[in-house]
C-alpha positions as CSV (number, residue, x, y, z in Angstrom):
1,X,-10.8,-12.2,-11.5
2,X,-13.7,-10.3,-9.9
3,X,-15.4,-7.4,-11.7
4,X,-16.6,-4.9,-9.1
5,X,-19.3,-2.6,-10.6
6,X,-19.0,0.8,-8.9
7,X,-21.6,2.9,-7.3
8,X,-20.5,6.4,-6.2
9,X,-22.8,8.2,-3.8
10,X,-23.4,11.9,-3.6
11,X,-26.5,13.4,-2.0
12,X,-28.1,9.9,-1.9
13,X,-27.8,9.6,-5.7
14,X,-25.6,7.5,-8.0
15,X,-23.1,9.8,-9.7
16,X,-19.7,9.8,-11.3
17,X,-17.0,12.4,-11.0
18,X,-14.4,12.9,-13.7
19,X,-11.0,12.5,-12.2
20,X,-12.6,13.0,-8.8
21,X,-13.5,16.6,-9.4
22,X,-16.7,17.7,-7.6
23,X,-17.6,20.2,-10.3
24,X,-17.5,17.5,-13.0
25,X,-20.4,15.4,-11.7
26,X,-22.8,13.4,-13.8
27,X,-25.9,12.0,-12.1
28,X,-26.9,8.6,-13.4
29,X,-29.7,7.5,-11.0
30,X,-31.7,8.6,-8.0
31,X,-31.9,5.1,-6.4
32,X,-28.5,3.5,-5.9
33,X,-30.1,0.2,-4.7
34,X,-32.0,-0.1,-7.9
35,X,-28.7,0.3,-9.8
36,X,-27.2,-2.4,-7.6
37,X,-30.1,-4.7,-8.3
38,X,-29.5,-4.3,-12.0
39,X,-25.8,-5.2,-11.5
40,X,-26.9,-8.2,-9.4
41,X,-29.3,-9.4,-12.2
42,X,-26.4,-9.3,-14.6
43,X,-24.4,-11.6,-12.4
44,X,-22.4,-9.4,-10.1
45,X,-21.7,-10.8,-6.6
46,X,-19.7,-7.8,-5.4
47,X,-20.4,-4.0,-5.6
48,X,-17.9,-1.3,-4.9
49,X,-19.5,1.6,-3.2
50,X,-17.9,5.0,-2.5
51,X,-19.5,7.6,-0.3
52,X,-18.1,10.7,-2.1
53,X,-19.8,13.0,0.5
54,X,-18.0,11.0,3.2
55,X,-14.7,11.3,1.4
56,X,-15.0,15.1,1.3
57,X,-16.6,15.5,4.8
58,X,-14.5,13.0,6.7
59,X,-17.4,10.8,7.8
60,X,-19.9,8.7,5.8
61,X,-23.0,10.6,4.7
62,X,-24.9,7.9,2.7
63,X,-25.3,5.0,5.1
64,X,-29.0,4.5,4.2
65,X,-27.9,3.6,0.7
66,X,-25.3,1.2,2.0
67,X,-28.0,-0.6,4.0
68,X,-30.3,-0.8,1.1
69,X,-27.7,-2.3,-1.2
70,X,-26.4,-4.8,1.4
71,X,-30.1,-5.9,1.9
72,X,-30.1,-7.2,-1.6
73,X,-27.7,-10.0,-0.6
74,X,-24.7,-8.5,-2.4
75,X,-21.2,-8.3,-1.0
76,X,-20.4,-4.6,-0.6
77,X,-17.0,-3.1,-0.6
78,X,-17.5,0.3,1.0
79,X,-15.3,3.4,1.3
80,X,-15.4,7.1,1.8
81,X,-14.8,8.9,5.1
82,X,-13.8,5.9,7.2
83,X,-11.4,7.6,9.5
84,X,-12.2,6.2,13.0
85,X,-12.6,2.6,14.2
86,X,-16.1,3.3,15.5
87,X,-17.2,4.4,12.0
88,X,-15.5,1.4,10.4
89,X,-17.4,-0.9,12.8
90,X,-20.6,0.9,12.1
91,X,-20.3,0.3,8.4
92,X,-19.5,-3.4,8.9
93,X,-22.5,-3.7,11.1
94,X,-24.7,-2.1,8.4
95,X,-23.7,-4.9,6.0
96,X,-20.5,-4.1,4.3
97,X,-18.4,-7.2,3.6
98,X,-15.2,-5.2,3.3
99,X,-14.3,-1.6,4.1
100,X,-11.8,0.6,2.3
101,X,-9.6,2.9,4.3
102,X,-7.8,5.7,2.4
103,X,-6.9,9.0,4.0
104,X,-6.2,7.6,7.4
105,X,-4.0,4.8,6.0
106,X,-1.7,7.5,4.6
107,X,-1.7,9.2,8.0
108,X,-1.4,6.4,10.5
109,X,0.0,2.9,10.2
110,X,-1.0,2.3,13.8
111,X,-4.7,2.9,12.9
112,X,-4.5,0.4,10.0
113,X,-2.7,-2.2,12.1
114,X,-5.4,-1.9,14.8
115,X,-8.1,-2.5,12.2
116,X,-6.4,-5.5,10.6
117,X,-5.9,-7.1,14.0
118,X,-9.6,-6.6,14.8
119,X,-11.2,-7.4,11.4
120,X,-8.6,-9.2,9.3
121,X,-9.5,-9.5,5.6
122,X,-12.5,-7.2,6.0
123,X,-10.1,-4.3,5.9
124,X,-8.8,-3.0,2.6
125,X,-6.7,0.0,1.9
126,X,-7.4,2.3,-1.0
127,X,-4.3,3.9,-2.6
128,X,-5.3,6.8,-4.9
129,X,-2.4,8.1,-6.9
130,X,-1.7,11.2,-8.9
131,X,1.6,11.0,-10.9
132,X,2.6,8.2,-8.5
133,X,1.9,10.2,-5.3
134,X,-0.8,9.4,-2.8
135,X,-3.9,11.7,-2.9
136,X,-6.2,12.0,0.2
137,X,-9.4,13.7,1.4
138,X,-11.4,12.9,-1.6
139,X,-8.4,13.5,-3.9
140,X,-8.3,17.1,-2.8
141,X,-4.8,16.9,-1.4
142,X,-1.8,15.2,-2.9
143,X,0.9,14.1,-0.4
144,X,4.7,13.6,-0.9
145,X,4.2,9.9,-0.2
146,X,4.8,7.5,-3.1
147,X,2.0,5.0,-3.9
148,X,4.4,2.0,-4.1
149,X,6.0,3.0,-0.8
150,X,2.6,3.2,1.0
151,X,1.6,-0.1,-0.6
152,X,4.7,-1.8,0.9
153,X,3.9,-0.4,4.3
154,X,0.3,-1.7,4.2
155,X,1.5,-5.1,3.0
156,X,3.9,-5.3,5.9
157,X,1.0,-4.5,8.3
158,X,-0.9,-7.6,7.0
159,X,-3.5,-5.7,4.8
160,X,-5.0,-8.4,2.6
161,X,-6.3,-6.2,-0.2
162,X,-5.1,-3.0,-1.8
163,X,-7.3,-1.0,-4.2
164,X,-5.1,1.1,-6.6
165,X,-6.7,3.9,-8.4
166,X,-4.9,6.0,-11.0
167,X,-6.6,9.4,-10.7
168,X,-5.3,10.5,-14.1
169,X,-7.3,7.8,-15.8
170,X,-10.4,7.7,-13.6
171,X,-13.6,8.5,-15.4
172,X,-11.7,9.1,-18.7
173,X,-12.5,5.8,-20.4
174,X,-9.0,5.8,-22.0
175,X,-7.8,2.6,-20.4
176,X,-6.2,1.7,-17.1
177,X,-2.6,2.6,-16.2
178,X,-1.4,-1.0,-16.8
179,X,2.2,-0.2,-16.1
180,X,1.4,1.2,-12.6
181,X,-0.7,-1.8,-11.8
182,X,2.1,-4.1,-12.9
183,X,4.6,-2.3,-10.8
184,X,2.4,-2.5,-7.7
185,X,1.9,-6.3,-8.2
186,X,5.6,-6.8,-8.4
187,X,6.2,-4.7,-5.3
188,X,3.8,-6.3,-2.8
189,X,2.5,-9.8,-1.8
190,X,-1.2,-8.9,-1.1
191,X,-4.1,-8.9,-3.4
192,X,-4.6,-5.9,-5.7
193,X,-7.8,-4.5,-7.2
194,X,-7.3,-2.2,-10.2
195,X,-9.3,0.9,-10.6
196,X,-9.6,3.8,-13.0
197,X,-9.9,4.1,-16.8
198,X,-11.7,1.0,-18.0
199,X,-13.5,2.0,-21.2
200,X,-13.8,-1.1,-23.3
201,X,-14.0,-4.9,-23.0
202,X,-10.4,-5.2,-24.2
203,X,-9.2,-3.5,-21.0
204,X,-10.7,-6.3,-19.0
205,X,-9.2,-8.9,-21.4
206,X,-5.8,-7.3,-20.8
207,X,-6.2,-7.3,-17.1
208,X,-7.3,-11.0,-17.2
209,X,-4.1,-11.7,-19.1
210,X,-2.1,-9.8,-16.4
211,X,-3.8,-12.0,-13.8
212,X,-2.2,-15.1,-15.4
213,X,1.2,-13.6,-14.7
214,X,0.1,-12.2,-11.3
215,X,-2.5,-14.3,-9.6
216,X,-2.8,-11.8,-6.8
217,X,-4.6,-9.4,-9.2
218,X,-8.0,-9.9,-7.4
219,X,-10.2,-7.8,-9.7
220,X,-11.1,-4.6,-11.4
221,X,-13.5,-1.8,-10.5
222,X,-15.7,-0.6,-13.5
223,X,-17.9,2.5,-13.3
224,X,-18.4,5.1,-16.0
225,X,-18.0,2.6,-18.8
226,X,-21.0,0.7,-17.5
227,X,-23.2,3.8,-17.0
228,X,-22.2,5.1,-20.5
229,X,-23.0,1.7,-22.0
230,X,-19.6,1.3,-23.5
231,X,-19.5,-2.2,-22.0
232,X,-22.0,-4.7,-20.8
233,X,-21.5,-6.1,-17.3
234,X,-22.5,-9.7,-18.2
235,X,-19.9,-9.7,-20.9
236,X,-17.2,-8.4,-18.6
237,X,-18.0,-11.0,-16.0
238,X,-17.7,-13.7,-18.6
239,X,-14.3,-12.3,-19.8
240,X,-13.1,-12.1,-16.2
241,X,-14.0,-15.7,-15.6
242,X,-11.6,-16.6,-18.4
């Protein structure tokens, strides 16, 4: 199981938003690449990067930070405002190993299908759910679309990886929504990355146990718990390796 340390970008800085709310921002560092280098030194091979400005604005705003992080030799999973094919290909050209499409995936299956045909496993879909319903545009709008229903559609299109974030737990350090992750793993055949709520090492241990039942649980994204020093990345990586 892969542990994906998270870097959320806003105004060129490394921040976290509690439950995605712009007014609940904590700034952790001015240099995201330096943070990524610390994660790399602890043993991380992947970094999950979200351009929060891009998610709100509809197009990436922090591409210089992406380039700097990718230049370290890390694999970067990048999302936030990727709503046209041209932008997706620009982000891949700047060094992202995998891109995460969210809002447009909920709007257009044709768009996702086109990307999958062109770029295969480099395309992931982010499903951000509030009370089981898909939220879009930086979590500002909640749709009537069910998260599991959208996951099934994306799986049918050939999307290799889904990132499932439970908004209610994100940034709260109270533990992931394990039941929702389990339900999604039972519903689809593609890989799943869990996101939201990790606050202690036991959360990673529980997800590692879940992976034994569901080998398609690819990994987990960890953000605030690392920045608040509730957990140590090297320890989580060792747990995830089993």
